[in-house]
N, C-alpha and C positions, 0 to 999 in steps of 0.2 A: 118728070122725075129724073134726077141726075143718076149717075152710075154708082154701082157698088163695085169696088176695085178689089181684086184678088191678086196680090203680089206673091210670086212663087219662084223657086229655083228648079230648073229642069230635073236635076238629079237629087233634089231634096226629098228624103223619105217622108218627112212630116207633111210636105206639100202634096206629095203623091197620095198620102192617106186622106187629105182633105178634098182632093179632086172630085171624088164621087159625090160628096156632099154639095160642092159648088155646082156640079152638073144637075143635081136634084133641084137646087134653087132655080137654076135657069129653066128647067122643065116646068117649074111652077110659075114662070113668068117674071122672075126677078132679073133686072138688067145687069148682070155681072160681067165685067170686063176683066179678062185674065191678062196679067202683065208679068212676063218672065224677066227676072232681074239679074241672074247670074251671067247671062250671055248678051244682055241688052243694056248698054250704058245709059241710054235715055230713060228707060223704065227704072233703072237703079237710082238715077238722080231724082225722079218723081217720088219714089219710095222714100228716099232720104229727106225730101222736102216735107212729106206728110207725116213721117215718124218723128214728131216733135220731141226733142230732147233724147232721141234714140231710145224711146220707151221700150220698143221691141228689139231693135238692133238686128233684125233678120227676118226670115220668112219661115212659115207663111205669115203674111200680114194682110189684114182685111181693112178697107177704109170705105166708109159710107159718106159719099159726097153731099148727101142731103142734110145730115146732122153732124158731120165731122167726127163721128165716133169710129174707133178702131178696135180690132181684136188681134191679139198676138197668138201665134201657135195653133196647135190642134185643139178643137173644141167639139162638143157634141152638136148634132144637127139642130136641136131645139135652140141652143144659144146662137148659132149661126143664123137661123131663120129670124129670131127676135131682132138681131142686129140688122138684118136686111129689111125688116119691117119698121125699123127706126125706134125700137123699144129699148 
């Protein structure tokens, strides 16, 4: 299984709100890679390459490498878990 990517900004309040949901996914065995973009140019470039057409244009941004699906912004845990499961 490929990674689930969570792009975030260190000081981003929406990202901070999603952190506990991401940690819950990890505790349930989902391979989530956290990638900070506000202070890491390499991660920012990766985000830009995955956010086709600047659909989201910012963080939090979630990308599933298995099915190429993404989520923008804050979402409920159920939606995040469905995304992680490839639904």
